[in-house]
C-alpha positions as CSV (number, residue, x, y, z in Angstrom):
1,M,14.4,-3.9,14.7
2,G,17.8,-4.8,13.3
3,T,20.3,-3.0,11.2
4,Y,22.2,-4.5,8.3
5,N,25.6,-3.2,7.2
6,F,26.2,-3.6,3.5
7,H,29.7,-2.8,2.2
8,G,29.2,-3.8,-1.4
9,D,28.6,-1.9,-4.6
10,I,25.2,-0.3,-4.5
11,T,25.3,1.5,-7.8
12,G,24.7,-1.5,-10.1
13,P,21.6,-3.7,-10.4
14,G,20.6,-5.8,-7.5
15,N,20.9,-9.5,-8.0
16,Y,18.2,-10.9,-5.7
17,G,16.8,-14.4,-5.7
18,D,18.1,-17.2,-7.9
19,N,20.4,-16.1,-10.7
20,G,19.5,-12.4,-10.3
21,T,15.7,-12.8,-10.5
22,I,13.1,-11.8,-8.0
23,N,10.4,-14.4,-7.6
24,I,7.3,-13.4,-5.7
25,G,4.3,-15.6,-5.4
26,Q,3.2,-18.5,-7.6
27,Q,5.6,-19.2,-10.4
28,D,4.1,-22.1,-12.4
29,T,0.5,-21.0,-12.9
30,A,0.3,-22.3,-16.4
31,A,1.1,-25.9,-15.3
32,Q,-1.1,-25.6,-12.3
33,T,-4.0,-24.2,-14.4
34,L,-3.7,-27.1,-16.9
35,R,-3.6,-29.6,-14.0
36,L,-6.7,-28.1,-12.4
37,A,-8.5,-28.2,-15.8
38,A,-7.7,-31.9,-16.1
39,E,-8.8,-32.5,-12.5
40,L,-12.1,-30.6,-13.2
41,A,-12.8,-32.7,-16.3
42,Q,-12.1,-35.9,-14.3
43,W,-14.4,-34.8,-11.5
44,L,-17.2,-34.0,-14.0
45,R,-16.9,-37.4,-15.6
46,S,-17.0,-39.2,-12.2
47,A,-19.9,-37.0,-11.0
48,G,-21.9,-37.9,-14.1
49,A,-22.1,-34.4,-15.5
50,D,-24.1,-33.8,-18.7
51,Q,-22.5,-33.9,-22.1
52,A,-22.4,-30.1,-22.5
53,Q,-20.3,-29.8,-19.3
54,L,-18.0,-32.5,-20.4
55,D,-17.5,-30.9,-23.8
56,A,-16.9,-27.6,-22.2
57,A,-14.3,-29.1,-19.9
58,Q,-12.6,-30.7,-22.9
59,T,-12.6,-27.4,-24.8
60,L,-11.2,-25.6,-21.7
61,H,-8.4,-28.1,-21.3
62,G,-7.6,-28.1,-25.0
63,E,-7.4,-24.3,-25.1
64,L,-5.1,-24.1,-22.1
65,D,-2.9,-26.8,-23.5
66,R,-2.6,-25.1,-26.9
67,A,-1.9,-21.7,-25.3
68,G,0.9,-23.2,-23.2
69,R,2.5,-25.0,-26.2
70,E,2.2,-21.8,-28.3
71,Q,3.4,-19.6,-25.4
72,R,0.5,-17.3,-25.6
73,A,-2.4,-16.3,-23.3
74,A,-5.5,-18.5,-23.4
75,E,-8.3,-17.0,-25.4
76,P,-10.5,-15.3,-22.8
77,G,-13.8,-15.8,-24.7
78,V,-13.2,-19.6,-25.0
79,V,-12.2,-19.9,-21.3
80,R,-15.2,-17.8,-20.1
81,R,-17.8,-19.7,-22.1
82,A,-16.4,-23.0,-21.1
83,L,-16.3,-22.1,-17.4
84,E,-19.9,-20.7,-17.6
85,T,-21.1,-23.9,-19.1
86,I,-19.3,-26.1,-16.6
87,T,-20.5,-24.2,-13.6
88,L,-24.2,-24.2,-14.6
89,G,-25.9,-26.6,-12.2
90,L,-23.0,-27.3,-10.0
91,G,-23.9,-27.2,-6.3
92,A,-22.6,-24.6,-4.0
93,G,-19.6,-25.9,-2.1
94,S,-19.1,-28.8,-4.6
95,T,-15.6,-29.8,-5.6
96,G,-16.4,-29.0,-9.2
97,L,-17.4,-25.4,-8.4
98,A,-14.3,-25.0,-6.2
99,L,-12.1,-26.2,-9.0
100,A,-13.8,-23.9,-11.5
101,Q,-13.5,-20.9,-9.2
102,E,-9.8,-21.6,-8.6
103,L,-9.3,-21.8,-12.4
104,T,-11.0,-18.5,-12.8
105,R,-8.8,-17.0,-10.1
106,L,-5.6,-18.3,-11.7
107,L,-6.6,-17.1,-15.2
108,G,-7.4,-13.6,-13.9
């Protein structure tokens, strides 16, 4: 165990990280979520998914894109319904299911 000697001012706010911010964990989840939604839609098209799944993927991507542009949280009901429709019939361990699960995790 090491000791660190600090001889500066400890009464003011700490300036940690870049420009006085503390960054812990994933920082660009909105962009990553939008990218994963596009990847899921592309995978569904290439896998020959049914029209309901393709429409749900388009709805999901559109809602995430609008939410990002409007700087608001995505509408949870829209996201949940879209992901439920998309995951119906996807095989366990499939790429599509893995993408949908990761989107669910990122969206909380």
